[in-house]
N, C-alpha and C positions, 0 to 999 in steps of 0.2 A: 741326653734327655730329649733331644729333638725328635727322636724316633717314637717317643711317647705320644706326640701330638698328632695322632692319626685320625681321631674322631672328635666330633663336637659333643661336648658334655655340658648340659645346662640343667640347673634346678631352679624351680620357681618358688620364691618366697619373698617376704617383705624384709626391708632393712638390710643390715650387713649380715646376711645369712649365706648358706652354702651355695656356691656357684650359680649366680644369677647374671646373665650376660646383658640384660637390658632392663631399663626402667619400664619400658612399654611391653608388658607381658599380660596375657589374659588366659586363664584356664577356660577351656571350652567344655563346660559341664552340662549346659542346658540346651533344650530345643533340638534334640537328636531323635531320629527314627531308626528302627532296627528291624531286620527280617532274618530269621534263622533258616536260611536256605541259600542256594546259589541263584544268581540271575543269568539270563541269557547273554548279558553284556552290559556295559556301562550305561547305554542309552535307557535301559529299564529303570535306572536309578534317577535319571535327570529329566526324562521326557515329561512334557506338560500333562497333567492329570485332570480329567473332568469327571466329577462324581457320577457314578452309575454306569460309566462306560468301561469296556474291557481293559482299557489302559490303567485302571485303578489297581489291577493285580500286579504283583502279590500284595497282600495286606501287611502294611508296616505298623509297628507299635511304637508309641512314644516312650522314650526312655531318657535317663540322665547318665552321664559318665561319672565315675568309672562303671563299666558294665561287663559282665561275664556271660557267655553263652550258657554256662553250666551252673548258674546260681542255684537251681533246684535239682536238676537231674543228676548231678554228681553224687547225690546221696538218696536218690529215688530207689527204693528197694526192688522195684519191678522192672527197671529198664537199664540197659547200658547207657552210659552218658554219651551225649552227642559229640561226635568228632566229624567235622566237616566245615564248609564255608558259611559265613554270615556277613551281612552287609549293614553298614551304618551310613547315614546321610544327614547333612545339616546345611544351612546357608550361612556363609561368612559375611560379616560386615567389616570391610577393610578401611582402616583409617591410618595409614602409615604416615607419621609426622615428619619423616625424613625425606628430603628431596633426593630422588633416585635411590631411596633406601631399599633394603631387602626385607621380604616378608617370609618368615620361617614357620614351619609347624614342627614342634618338638613332641615326640612320642616317648613317654617315660617307660613304655613297655606295652606289648600287645601280642596276643597269641594266635597262631604261632608264625604264620606267614602273612604279610600285610602288603596290600597294594593301595596306593593313594591316588585319587583322581580329582582334578579341578575341572569342572564341566565334564567334557568327554575326553579330556587329555590326561594321560597318565603322568603323574608328577614324581613318583618314586615308589620303591619297594624295599622290603626288609624281610630277612629270614632269621628267626630267633625270637623267642617269646619273652626275654627277660632283660636284654640290654637296651639302652636308650638309643634313639636315632632321630635325625633331623631331616626334613625335606624343605628345600628352598622352592617356594611356589611363585616366586616373583615373575618368572617368564610366563607361566601359565595365566597369571592374572592379567596379562596383556590382552587376553581374549575378551575381557570384560571392562573396556575403558569407560563405558557410560553407566555402569550399574555395579558399583563396588558395595552396594548394600545387600545384594542377593547373589553371592558367588557360590555356586553349588560345590560342596565338598562331599565326596563319596569315598568310603573306605571298605575294602574287602579284607576280612580276617579269615584264616583257615587253620584249624587244628586237626586236619585229617591225619590219619596214621601214615607215617613216612619213615621207612627204614634208613633213609639217608639224611635224617635229622636227629639232633639231640634235643631233649633227653629221650631215652627209650620208653616206649609204651609199656614195657615190663616194670617200670619204676613204681615204687610204692607211694605214688601220688598222682593226681590227675594232671594231664597235660591240657590245661585249660585253653579255651578260645575266647577272643573278644578284646575290646579296648578296656582292659581291666586295670590300667593305670591312667593317669591324667594325660590329656592332650592339651597342648598350649600353643597359642598364637603369639608370635614374637616379632617385633619390629626392631630393626637395627639399621644403622647408616650403611652407605655403599661400601665402606671399609669398616670392619668391626673385629673386635676381639672374640675369637671363637673358643679359645681354650687357654687355661693357665695352669701350670703345675708348680707346686710350692714344696720345697724341702726345707725343713727347719731342724737344725742340729745344735745341740748344746756344746759349747766349747769345752776343751779339756779342763780349763780353769773353773768351769761351771758358773762363771760370772758374765759370759758373753753368749749370745745366740747368733748363729749364722743362718741366713735365709737365702736360698737360691730360688729365683723366680724365672721360669721359662714360659713364654707365651707364644700364641699362634694367632696371626691376623688372617682374615679371610675377606673375600670380595675384591673390589678394585684396588690395585696396588700401584697406581700411577702417580700418587701423591705421597709426600712425606707425612708422617704421622707423629703427633706429639702425645705422650702419655704422662698423666699425673698419677703417681703411685703414692698411696698413703697407707700406713700401718696403724692400727688402733689396738689397744689392749681390751680386755673383757669389759672394762668400765667405759669403753668408747672414748678413751683419751688418746690423742694423737701421740704416737711413739716415733714415727719416722716419716719423712716426706721427700720425694725426689721427682724430677722431671726426666723423661726418656724421649729422645727423638730417634726415629727409625724410618728407613726406607725399605726395609726388608719384610719378609713374610713372618719372621719370628723376632722376638725381643728377649733379652736376658738381663738380669740384674742380680747382684749379690749384695746383701745388706748385713750389717752387724748391729745388734741392739744389746744394751747392757742389762744385766740382772734379769734374764728371762725367767718367767714362771712356768713350771712344767705342768703338763697335763697328767692326771692320774685318775684311777677309777673312783677315788673318794673325792677328788677335787678336779673335775674335768675343765681345766682353764683353757679358754680358746681366745686366740687373737683374730682380728678381722683385717681384711685387706680390701682396699678400694682402688681400682684402676680406671681413671677417666680418660677416654680417648677423644682427641679433637682432630678433625680433618675437614678442611674446607668449611670451617665454621660450625660443623655438626659434631655433637658430643654423644658418646655412649659411656655408660657406667657399668663396670663389672665389679661384683662383690663376691667375697668368699670368706671362709674361715680356715684356720690352720692352728697347729699347736706344736710345742716342743715336748718330746718324750723320747726315751730310749728303752729298748727291751732286748732280751737275749734268752734263748733256750740253752741252758747249760747241758753239755753232752753227758748223758747218763744221770742228769740231775734236774733240778727244778727250773722254774721260770722266774725271770727278774724283770721288774719294771722300774726304770729310773734307778737302777743299782740295788734295789731291795727285792727280796724274795716275795712273790705274790702267788698264792695258790689260785689258779684259775677255776672259778666256780661258775659253771655255765649250763646252758640249755641250747635248744635248737628251735628254729622258727620256720614254718611254712607260711606262704602267703595264701591264707584260706580262712574263711569265716562263715558262720551260720547265716544262711539267707542270701549271701552275695558271692560265695566262693572266693575267687581271687580278687574281686572288685572291692577291695577294702578302701574306705575313705581315709583321709588324713586323720580325722578324729578317731576312727577305729584303731588305726596303727598306733597313734599316740597313746591311747588307753592301754593297748596291749604291751607296748614297750615300757610304760610306766609300771605296770604290774610286774613285769620281769625284774625291773630295778628294785621295786619295793620288796620283792621276794629275797633280794640280797645278791642277785647274780652280778658278776663283773665280766662275764664273757658270754658270747653267743656264736654259734655256728649257723650261718644262713643256708639252710638246706633246701634243695640241692641245686641252687641257681642264684645268680646275682639278683638282688632285690632292690626295691625302690630306694631312691635317694632319701626319701622321708625316713626310712629305717636307719640308713647310715647317719643322717643328720642327728637323729635321736640318740644313736649310740655315742656319737661325739659329745653331745651335750649332757647326756646322763652318766657317762663314764662306763661304757660297756665295750670291752675289747671284742674284736670280730675276726672270725674265720669265714671268708666269703669264697664261694666256689662256682665254677661253671657247671652246666647241667650234662656233663659226660657221665651218665649214670646207667649202669647195667647194660646188658644186651650184647656186649662185645665191641667190635670196632668196625665201622662202616668204611666206605670207599673215599675217594678224593673229595667229593662234595661234602660229605659228613665231616671229614677231617678239616676241611677249610672252614666250615662253620665253627667247629670247636676252637680253632686258632683265632678266628675273628672275634668270637665271644670272649675269649681270654684277653685278647688285646683291648676290646672295648671295656671289659670289667676293670682292668688295671688303669687304663687311661681315664675312664670316667670317675673312678672312685679313688684316684691316687691321693688326693689332698686330705682324705679323712684320717685323722690321727688314730681313730679307733681300730682301723684295719691293721692286723699284724701278720695274717697268713692269707695267701692266695691258694685256694683249693683247686686241684687239677682234675679231680674226678671222685666218684663214689661207687664202691662195690663193682669195680671194673673186672673183677674175677667172676662175674655173674653172666653166664652165656645165655643164648636163646634167640637172638634176632637173626642169626646167619647160620648156614649149614656148618661152617668151620669156626672154631674158636682158637685163634692163634696167639698164644701167650707172648711169643717173640715179637709179633707185630704190635701188640699192645704195649710191651716194654719199649719198643722203639718210638712209638708215638708219645708215650708218657715222657720219655726223655726229651723229645722235641718240644713238648709243651713246657717242661721244666726249664729248658734252656731259654725259651721265649719269655717266660715269666721273669727270669733273672735278668735278661737283657732289658726288658721294659721297666723293671723295678728291682734294683739290687739291694734295697733297704729292707725288704720284707722276706719272710720265709714261704716256701712252697709246702703243700701238704696234700695227703690223700687219706681216705679211710677204706679199710678192708680190701686190699689187693696185695696179698702177701708176696707175690712174685715181682712186685714193683716197689717194695718197701725201702729198698736201698737207693732209689732214684731221687726221692724228694727229701726236703730238709727235715720235716716232721711227719711222723707216721702214727696212725691210729689203727691198731688191730681191732678185731671184733671180739668184745668181751661182754657177754650177757649172763653173768653169773646169777643164777636164781630165776632165770626166765626161759631162755631157749636151751640152756645147758646148765647142768650142775645146780649148786645151791649158793645162795648169796653169801654164806659164810666163807666161801672160797675166794672171794673177790680180791683180797690183798695178795694172796699167794700167786694167783693167776696173773694179776697185773705186774707183779715183780718179775715174773718169768718173761712176760712179753716185753717189759722195759729193757731187759738185758739183750734182746735180739735186735735192737735198733739204736741209732745214735741219739735221736731225740724222740721221746715218746709223749703222746697225748691221748687221753681216752675219750673219744667221741662216741656217743650212743651207748647208753645203758639204761635200765629201767624195767618197767612192767606195765602191762595193760590193766586198766581197771574200769569197770562199769559203774559210773557215778551213781551212788545210792545203794550199792550192793556191799554188805558188810558181813562179817562172820565172827562168831564167838570162838571158832577154832580154825584160823586161816590156813594152817599147814596140814589139815586133815586130808588124807588121800595122797600125800606126796612122798610117802615112805619109799617108793620105788625109784625115785629120782636118784641117779647115780652121781657120785662125786669122783674127782681125781682124773677125769679124762679131758680136762680143759673146759673152758666156758665160752668158747667161740660159737657163733651161729653158723650152722652148716646147711647144706641143701636140704630142703624139706622141713627144717625146724619151725619155720613160721606157719606151716600148715596146721590145721586143727585135727588132722587125722594122720595115722601112720607114724612110724619111727619109734624111737625109744621114749621112755617116760620123761616128761618135762612139764614144768609148771605152766608154760604157755598153752599146752594142750590139756593137761590133767587137772589144773587148778580151776578155781571158780571165779577168777577175775574180780576179786573183791578189792575195795579200797583198803581194807584191813591188811591184806597181804602186801599190796603195793607200798603202803606206808612202812611196814616192817622192812621190806627190801631197801627202800630209800634210807630209812633210819640207820640200818646197819652199815650200808655203804658209805654214807656221809661220815659216820663216826670213824670208820677205817681210813678214809681219805685224810682225816685230821692227823693221822699218825704215820703218814708216808712222806718223810722229809725229802725224798727224791722226786716226788710227783709234781709234774708241771701243772696238771689240772685235769678236769674231766667235765663233760657236758652231757647231761641226761637227755634222753630222747622221749618225748619232746615237750615243749611248754604247753601246747594246746592240742587237743584232739583235732584231727584233720581228715579230709576225705581221701579215699584211695579206691581205685577200681578193682584191686586184687583181694579185698577182704569182705566179700558179700555175706559171709556167715558169722561175722562178729555180732555181739549183742546189739549194737547199733549198726545195721548193715552199711557196708561201704565206708566205715569210719575206722581209722587207726586210733585206738583209745588209750594210747600211752601218755597222753597229756596229763598235767597236773591241774589244768582247767579244761572245761568242756569247750566245744566248738563255738559257743557264744560267750566265752570268757568267764563262766561261772566257776569259782574255785572248787576243786575237790579237796578232800581232807589232806592229801599229800602236799598241797601248796604250802601248808603251814609247817610241815616237817622241814622243808627247805628253809622257810623263813626262820625257824627256830635255830638252825645252824648258821645261816648266812647273814641275816639282817642285823644291822646294828641298832635299829630302832626297837625299843622294848615291845614285846608282844607276848600274848598268852592265848592259847586256843585248846579247848577240851576236844579230844577226838570224839566225833560222833554227831555233829550237828545235822548231818544228813542220814542219821540212823535213828528214826523215830521210835522203833520198837525193838528192844533187846529181849532176850529170852534165856530161860534156864529154870532150874528148880527153885522152889521157895527156900530161902536161907542159903543158897549156893553163892559162893564168892564169884564176882565178876571183875574183870580187869578194866580200869579206867586210866587212860593215858592223857597227859597234858603236854602239849608242845609249847615250849617257851624258851626264850633266850635270857630270861631273868635269873637272878641268883638263887631264889627259892620260891616255892609255890605252896600254898595251902589249899586243900580241896575240901569242899563242903558238900554233903549229901543230905538233902532235905533239911538244911539249916544246921546240921551237926558236923563239926570239924572231923575230918578223917586223918588229920595230921599234916605237918609241914615236911616237904622234901627239898633237899638241896640239889641243884643241877650239877651233874657230872657227865660230860659228853661221852665218856667211855662206859657208862652204865646203861646197857641196853635193856629194855626199849626206852624211848622218849627221854634219853639222858637222865635216867633215874627218876623222872617225874611220873611215877605210876603207882596206883593204889589198887588193892583188892577190896572190893566193897560188897555189901549185901543190899541189893535193891529190894524195895517193897513191891509187892504185887500191885500193878496199876501205875499211877502217876509217880514220877520221881523228879526231883530238881537237883541239878548239878551246878556248882559254882566253883570257879578257881580264882584265887587272888594271888597275883604274882608281885614280888617286891624287887625293884631295881633302883639302886641309889636312893633309897628311902621313898621312892614313888610307888604307888600301887596301880596295878593294871588288872582288870577283871574280865571274865568270860563266864557266861551261864546259859543254860537251856534246860528244857524239860523233855523227858522221854517216858515211854510206857515200858513196863517190864511184864512180859507174858510168861506165865508159868504153865499154861495149858500146853500139852504136847499135841502134835498134829499127825495125821495120817497123810498119805499121798493126796494131792489135789484132785478134786472131782468136779469142781464147779467154779464159775467166775462170777464175781459180784461187781456190778457196774453202778457208779453213782456220779452225779453232776455236782460240782462245787462251784457256785457262782462267784465270779470275780467282780463283774459289774453287769450292766444291762446288755453289753455287747459281747463280753467274753466269759467263758467258763472253763474250768478244768474237767475233763472226763477221767475219772480214776477207776481202774480195774484191779481187783484183788483176787488172788487164788485161794480158795477155801477147800477144806476137806469135807467129808460127808457129815461132819458135826458142825460145819460152818465155822471152824477154827482157821484163822489165818495161817497159811503155810509159809513160814518165814524163810525157808530155804528154797522156795520154788523159783525156777529159772525158765519157765515155759516161754516160748516165743508167742507173742500175741499180735493180732492185726486189728487195727481200728478202721472203721468205715462209717460214712454218714450218708444221709439222704434228707431231702427237704430243704428248709430255709437255714442252711448251716454249712460251714466248710471247716475242714481240719487245718490247723496251723502246723503243717508238716514239712517234710523234706528240708529240715534244718540240720540234720546230722547230730542231734543231741538226744539224750535219753528221754527228754520230755518233748521232743519235736520230731519224732519219727513214727509213722503210722504202723511200722513193723518194728518190734523191739522185744528184747528179752526182759522178763520181770526182774526187778531188783528187790530182794527180800519179799517176794510174793506180790509186788505191787508195780504198776506202771501207770503213767498218766500222759495226757496230751491236751493241748488247748484247742478249743473250738471258737469260731467267730459266728455269732448268731445274726442272721439276716431277717428273721421273722420268728413267729411263735410256734410253727409246726415243723418238727424235725425228729429224726430218729438217729441213734448211734448204735452200732453193733461192734462187739469185740469177739473175735474168733481165736481159737487155739486148738491145735490138733489134739484129738482125744477128749476134748472137753466140749460141753454144750455151749453154743453161742449165747452170749449175754446181750440183751437188748434194752435200750432206754428210749422211750417215746414221749415226746411232748406235744 
């Protein structure tokens, strides 16, 4: 275990929470300045500035942390996102309460290369955008003996392209720059606890729990140290207490407790640990959480948690959000993770890099099992510097996140069969390095499994392998899912299906979602191959030839979920991805530079597909009529139209315009919508739908109104623009595609561009369907929000081949 204690891992939160090494901790969120360019040297960041003199350059902007270089330009449709250096600066107020204590800066993550300066003196550096790291600034503070209220802290971050760094810039996500995770100021005594690893194992009799604790001390080791160790249950009741005396750099202790309670996805029971250090009359308190649980992947079979089969129902997460990119606050992260749990997920793959401890803490407390991986992603294999970074990040990931009971797999890479960064692509070299990482991971942590996704020539190296299966999107049809998965399962010892799904443009729906897909071939496998993700060339496929409707995506999800329920050998699967996210390699998508495979948009607005998953996975009763984001349906007068209801309740009754359409009983194997579907005849114009679900004699309801359009339309010839006022400050600008008869063209998918002039600005660069100034129409309509700064302004909407629409106030 001692070789695990290679890095300092700290998480900042209150009470007996995950890994907090000091009571004296402060998040440095406010009073920062930033400039997105390089400086000539550190003196430019700290030199005295007099207003109006040349020394005032460059111009710094006031910001708060967390902060990302690319909060806007990652999804700007007109530019490549910025990759280069940027500088941050602030003044520290130092009040270390410990005599001869140490002052630390903890970086929870920052991209991608970071240098730290106190005054003009360099205090530390780090390479890698996703692991935590700490800089001891005690010695540098000696240069400021008389003014601890204004200690200059300057930080240079750099996300420039670098072929000797991971991840590859060929990755399907932005390699962000900035201090996009929290920075913390920490005070500790001259001798302090820097790391603790906890292994909790249930005894064979299931009536006892063995706890092995390994700790690392840092700082001055000239004096003996006393440690007071306390264990508490989830109710904060004292379970065990011991005193430890040590004169070494490490300490160990093994404890046994009676009748341990296990952690599970339904009941994530956590124990708390407190270790109080006393040396020379000074005290430090370390707190953390841990849990008892066991798991196994049966060879050629399912997954077991605490001895019982558990179908892993999962998704994926990128650290990305509208308006802030990677700089998600704790509140944003908490909201997202709660939505994932409310959807019914019990598993998540953190793609494609180690993520914030806030995420891991929430997985622990919410009951979400985790596959976490290092960012060795695409491009091939670099040289010695590249490989050293990968090994260092793997070591850091395991040592820093070792105590989280939610983690069951350490991912070693993603799509490492994808060439492009180097003239040569050497499969044997990749295999050799993958083996080296696999051995390292097992040495660091023998209790968890290793895993990779999509690198067939390395599938025999790791413990758990996920092939590429995209039935119904990049290859084949979704009805092939079960057969293809069974064949892939037979090729490896332990199979898991990571990444499946479909892109959907939120707000786009279809009365015939399979139209035009008759040329998609079946029987040739459903893996993603070179060029399949492109929107041009290659064989017929839904990703290129489909219309990216929510309707089709829901059908694909619905079919696949019902099949997964009937695959007794399946360990589990994780659809890609929970939330739409930015990517530099998809400029032609309906929302430019956004991967739209999420079941929520980039601002966490649920798409219809969110409720498909909830209907299969959630244990909390729910009912949702498909089409809340489908305001206008169409067809002939008197023509039957399908209405689907997603629910996990036993039976549902549907009402159209107050009249019952009958009661349907839920049957998970009755596609679509588990049998909760009706063919109804809408009236021309306004219609009201209401669904009443019954579960254990309780009623749950959902309802909304829609228009039914019976007028047919010709190709679009004009754009209609209108302003819909929200309040005195904000309005929606809505554009509609009309034909020569001014009939709404409900299948129009034209790309439109919004622009403004005068006392107004667009609320754009959010990477959402309603927050991009360039976007494809959804059922003939698009909209964007404006902020009004006065009474005189103009808005224009352009689309190739159509006359520009103008609105002037």
